[in-house]
C-alpha positions as CSV (number, residue, x, y, z in Angstrom):
1,M,0.0,0.0,0.0
2,N,2.9,2.4,0.8
3,R,4.5,1.6,-2.6
4,V,1.2,2.4,-4.4
5,M,1.0,5.7,-2.5
6,M,4.6,6.7,-3.2
7,E,4.5,5.7,-6.9
8,T,1.2,7.5,-7.4
9,F,2.7,10.6,-5.7
10,S,5.7,10.5,-8.1
11,Q,3.5,10.0,-11.2
12,R,1.2,12.9,-10.2
13,T,4.2,15.1,-9.5
14,A,5.7,14.3,-13.0
15,E,2.3,15.1,-14.6
16,G,2.0,18.3,-12.7
17,L,5.4,19.4,-13.8
18,R,4.6,18.9,-17.4
19,N,2.4,22.1,-17.1
20,Y,5.6,24.1,-16.8
21,R,7.5,24.9,-20.0
22,L,10.9,24.6,-18.4
23,F,10.4,21.0,-17.5
24,R,8.9,20.1,-20.9
25,L,11.9,21.6,-22.7
26,A,14.9,21.3,-20.5
27,L,14.2,18.2,-18.3
28,P,12.6,15.5,-20.5
29,P,14.4,12.8,-18.4
30,F,13.0,14.2,-15.1
31,P,10.1,11.7,-14.8
32,S,12.6,8.8,-15.0
33,F,14.7,10.5,-12.4
34,L,11.7,10.7,-10.1
35,D,11.1,7.0,-10.6
36,I,14.4,6.0,-9.3
37,N,14.2,8.5,-6.6
38,V,10.9,7.2,-5.3
39,E,12.1,3.6,-5.6
40,K,14.8,4.3,-3.0
41,E,12.2,5.9,-0.7
42,V,9.9,2.9,-1.1
43,E,12.8,0.7,-0.1
44,K,13.5,2.9,3.0
45,D,9.9,2.9,4.0
46,R,9.7,-0.9,3.7
47,M,12.8,-1.1,6.0
48,V,11.1,1.1,8.6
49,I,7.8,-0.8,8.4
50,F,9.5,-4.1,8.7
51,G,11.5,-2.8,11.7
52,A,8.2,-1.9,13.4
53,A,6.7,-5.3,12.6
54,E,9.8,-7.1,14.1
55,A,9.6,-5.0,17.2
56,H,5.9,-5.7,17.6
57,S,6.2,-9.5,16.9
58,S,9.0,-9.7,19.5
59,G,6.8,-8.0,22.1
60,T,9.2,-5.0,22.6
61,E,8.6,-1.3,22.4
62,L,10.0,0.8,19.7
63,D,13.6,1.7,20.5
64,P,14.6,5.3,19.7
65,N,18.1,4.0,18.9
66,Q,16.6,2.0,16.1
67,V,16.0,5.2,14.1
68,S,19.7,5.9,14.2
69,A,20.4,2.5,12.7
70,L,17.7,3.0,10.1
71,L,19.2,6.4,9.1
72,Q,22.6,4.8,8.6
73,R,21.1,2.0,6.5
74,A,19.2,4.7,4.5
75,R,22.5,6.2,3.6
76,E,23.5,2.9,2.0
77,I,20.3,2.9,-0.1
78,D,21.1,6.5,-1.1
79,Q,24.5,5.4,-2.5
80,T,22.7,2.9,-4.8
81,F,20.5,5.7,-6.0
82,V,23.5,8.0,-6.7
83,R,25.0,5.2,-8.9
84,K,21.8,4.8,-10.8
85,A,21.4,8.6,-11.2
86,A,24.8,8.7,-12.9
87,V,23.1,8.3,-16.2
88,F,21.5,11.8,-15.9
89,P,23.4,15.0,-16.6
90,I,23.7,15.9,-12.9
91,D,26.2,15.4,-10.1
92,I,24.8,14.4,-6.7
93,R,26.7,14.8,-3.5
94,I,24.2,14.4,-0.7
95,Q,24.5,16.9,2.2
96,Y,23.0,14.9,5.0
97,Q,23.1,17.9,7.4
98,D,20.4,19.4,5.1
99,I,18.0,16.4,4.9
100,E,18.4,14.0,7.9
101,H,16.4,16.1,10.3
102,Y,13.3,15.7,8.1
103,R,14.1,12.1,7.2
104,Q,14.3,11.3,10.9
105,Q,10.9,12.8,11.5
106,R,9.4,10.8,8.7
107,F,11.0,7.5,9.9
108,E,9.7,8.1,13.4
109,L,6.2,8.9,12.3
110,L,6.0,5.9,9.9
111,S,7.5,3.6,12.5
112,E,5.1,4.7,15.3
113,T,2.1,4.6,13.0
114,S,3.1,1.1,11.7
115,Y,3.5,-0.2,15.2
116,R,0.1,1.1,16.3
117,I,-1.5,-0.5,13.2
118,F,0.2,-3.9,13.8
119,D,-0.9,-3.7,17.5
120,H,-4.6,-3.3,16.5
121,W,-4.5,-5.6,13.5
122,Q,-4.3,-8.7,15.7
123,D,-8.0,-8.5,16.6
124,V,-9.7,-7.1,13.5
125,P,-10.1,-8.5,10.0
126,S,-8.8,-5.7,7.7
127,F,-6.6,-2.7,7.4
128,R,-9.7,-0.6,6.7
129,T,-11.2,-1.6,10.1
130,V,-7.9,-0.8,11.8
131,A,-7.6,2.6,10.3
132,K,-11.2,3.5,11.3
133,E,-10.6,2.3,14.9
134,L,-7.4,4.3,15.2
135,F,-8.2,7.5,13.3
136,S,-11.0,9.6,12.0
137,E,-10.9,10.2,8.2
138,S,-9.5,13.7,8.7
139,Q,-6.8,12.4,11.1
140,F,-5.8,9.6,8.6
141,S,-5.7,12.1,5.8
142,G,-3.5,14.4,7.9
143,L,-1.2,11.6,8.7
144,L,-0.7,10.7,5.1
145,H,-0.3,14.3,4.2
146,R,2.4,14.7,6.9
147,L,4.4,11.7,5.6
148,L,4.2,13.0,2.0
149,S,5.1,16.5,3.1
150,L,8.1,15.4,5.0
151,Y,9.2,13.5,1.8
152,S,8.6,16.6,-0.2
153,I,10.7,18.7,2.2
154,E,13.5,16.2,2.1
155,T,13.4,16.2,-1.7
156,H,13.6,20.0,-1.7
157,M,16.6,19.9,0.6
158,L,18.2,17.2,-1.5
159,S,18.2,19.7,-4.4
160,R,21.0,21.5,-2.7
161,S,23.1,18.4,-3.2
162,I,22.5,18.3,-7.0
163,R,24.8,20.1,-9.4
164,L,22.6,21.0,-12.4
165,P,23.7,21.5,-16.0
166,N,24.8,25.0,-16.8
167,L,21.5,25.8,-18.6
168,L,19.7,25.4,-15.3
169,T,22.2,26.6,-12.7
170,M,20.8,30.2,-12.8
171,A,17.3,28.9,-12.5
172,R,18.0,26.6,-9.6
173,D,15.8,28.4,-7.1
174,S,12.9,28.6,-9.5
175,V,13.3,25.0,-10.4
176,T,13.4,23.7,-6.8
177,Q,10.5,26.0,-5.8
178,T,8.4,24.8,-8.6
179,I,9.0,21.2,-7.7
180,S,8.2,21.9,-4.1
181,N,5.0,23.6,-5.0
182,V,3.8,20.8,-7.2
183,M,4.7,18.1,-4.7
184,E,3.0,19.9,-1.8
185,N,-0.2,20.4,-3.9
186,E,-0.2,16.7,-4.9
187,A,0.6,15.6,-1.3
188,Y,-2.6,17.4,-0.2
189,T,-4.9,16.1,-2.9
190,L,-3.5,12.5,-2.8
191,S,-3.8,12.2,1.0
192,K,-7.4,13.3,0.8
193,S,-8.2,10.9,-2.0
194,L,-6.5,7.9,-0.3
195,A,-8.3,8.6,3.0
196,H,-11.6,8.8,1.2
197,T,-10.9,5.5,-0.4
198,V,-10.2,3.8,2.9
199,Y,-13.2,5.4,4.8
200,R,-15.9,5.3,2.2
201,K,-18.8,3.0,2.8
202,R,-19.0,-0.2,0.8
203,S,-22.3,-1.2,-0.6
């Protein structure tokens, strides 16, 4: 379910950016770049969710030190991403002092939420039921929006680690702000849509 959300978010972001002439003309490979970028985030989220599942199945509480270990493993995933991104005309040197504060918040929120869901899922038949027991529709939408927004902020901060082609260097601020605006708009609409799908009544 997380993969579907993140991939849909990436696709909607790419579609939204096509409305801007700069991206249509200067960045035709950008959707492909978003694809490999979101793939690494799906892998990180999977790692966090499985960590919460392991803690729950062993009957232990979430360990704050676990997040530090997850952040270190996330750096290893990042390096795989950097190697894959080498096919694009950019140079990426990730500045972790810019992004890890937001990444940590996202990991903590996802880990805590996953643990709560696993804890309630023992006694009810479906994820839909769990969600309705734990959150109102607006709370669930807000939770998804917060997760996507933290990812958007991290992506914005990551832009500081990217050396763009000369054509785009002067337009860096405009480029990154456009991406952030589109991502934030899509984060809001997608979180509302997903929450509605979970909470709508079935006939």
